[in-house]
N, C-alpha and C positions, 0 to 999 in steps of 0.2 A: 097553306101547304098543299101541294098537289102530289098525290101518290099514284104512280103508274102500276096498274094491276094487270099482269098477264093472265089470260084465261085460255087454257088449251083444252080441246076436247080429246079425251082418251078413248079411242074407239074400242079398244079391247075391254076396258073396264066399264065403258058406257057412262062416264062421268066427266064433268067439267072440273079442271084442276086450276086453282088460282095461286100464283106466287108473285112476289114483288121484291126488287132490290131496294125499294124505298121503305119497306116494312120488314125489318129483320124478324125471322121466325115465321113469316106467313106462308103456310101451306094448307089449303083447304080444298075440299072436293064436294061435289054434289051432283046428282043425276039431273038436276034442274038448273038451268042458267039463272032464272029469276030467283030461285031459292038461294043460290050461291051469292048473288048480289045482296040479298037481304042479310045474309050471315056476315058478309064482308063489311057492311055498313056498321055492324056492331063490333066485329073483331078488330078491324084496323085501328080505331081509336084506342081500344084496350091494349093492343100490342105496342102501339107507339108510346102510350103512357108507361107501360112496363119497361120500355127501352129508354125512358127518360126524354122522350121527344114530344111531350104533350103540347098541343096547340088548341086554341079555342075553336078552330074550324078546319075541316079537311075537305079537299076536293079529290074524289076518286076517279081516275082516268082509266076506264076499262078498255083493255086491248084484247078482244076475243079472236081466237084463231081456231078454225075448224076445217078439217080436210076429210074427204071421203074417198074410199077406194071404190072404183066402178069397174065392171068387167064387160068386155065385148063378147057378145054371143054371136055365133055364126059359123 
């Protein structure tokens, strides 16, 4: 089973936020991209099991998006 995980950078809060239509109830955040991935590797199988969609193996497809505001000086 492949789960698409959207990961968006929240510039105001300075955290990565992960959600997924494939994993009901998934909303996680972390200030570190790598730490968030480690947490997702544990949380996704647990959430899917709680939702009755347990599988022996999962593929997590991370889809990170980050945008920055820049200012022109002059």
